[in-house]
C-alpha positions as CSV (number, residue, x, y, z in Angstrom):
1,M,67.3,87.1,56.6
2,R,70.6,86.6,58.4
3,H,70.4,82.9,57.9
4,T,69.6,83.3,54.1
5,H,72.4,85.8,53.7
6,A,75.0,83.6,55.5
7,T,73.9,80.5,53.6
8,H,74.1,82.1,50.2
9,A,77.3,83.9,50.9
10,L,79.1,80.8,52.0
11,A,77.6,78.7,49.2
12,H,79.0,81.2,46.7
13,G,82.6,81.2,48.2
14,A,82.6,83.9,50.9
15,E,85.1,83.2,53.6
16,L,83.8,82.0,56.9
17,T,85.5,84.8,58.8
18,T,84.0,87.4,56.5
19,V,80.5,86.1,57.1
20,R,81.2,85.9,60.9
21,D,82.2,89.5,60.9
22,N,79.2,90.6,58.8
23,L,76.8,88.9,61.1
24,R,78.8,90.1,64.2
25,L,79.0,86.6,65.6
26,A,81.6,85.9,68.3
27,S,83.0,82.7,66.9
28,V,83.8,80.8,63.7
29,S,82.0,77.7,65.1
30,A,78.8,79.7,65.6
31,T,79.1,80.8,61.9
32,S,79.8,77.3,60.7
33,I,76.2,76.3,61.2
34,Y,75.4,78.1,57.9
35,L,77.6,75.6,56.0
36,H,75.0,73.1,55.0
37,G,75.5,69.7,53.5
38,D,79.2,69.8,52.8
39,D,81.1,68.5,55.8
40,V,84.5,68.5,54.0
41,R,84.2,72.1,53.0
42,R,83.0,73.0,56.5
43,A,86.0,71.3,58.1
44,R,88.4,73.0,55.7
45,Q,86.9,76.5,56.3
46,I,86.9,76.0,60.1
47,A,90.5,74.8,60.0
48,A,91.5,77.7,57.8
49,A,89.7,80.3,60.0
50,L,91.2,78.9,63.2
51,G,94.6,78.8,61.6
52,A,94.3,82.4,60.6
53,T,93.2,83.4,64.1
54,E,96.1,81.4,65.7
55,S,98.7,82.9,63.4
56,A,97.4,86.4,64.1
57,H,97.7,85.8,67.8
58,A,101.2,84.2,67.4
59,S,102.4,87.3,65.4
60,T,101.6,89.6,68.4
61,K,103.2,87.5,71.1
62,G,106.3,89.0,72.6
63,E,105.6,92.5,71.2
64,P,105.3,95.2,73.9
65,D,102.0,97.0,74.3
66,T,102.0,100.5,72.9
């Protein structure tokens, strides 16, 4: 069921990070196995997801812990 959900969600435009969170997977690369047959789309979504993660980490650098 998880595989079917992830495959259909991604095929219909769900973001990789959203599917990752829904399945409670640890990484984007683990979730990317559900992107079947479209290597270009897979590469773009992985790059976008990693870019979003990096920018989120970058925005918290230098801020004191509260």
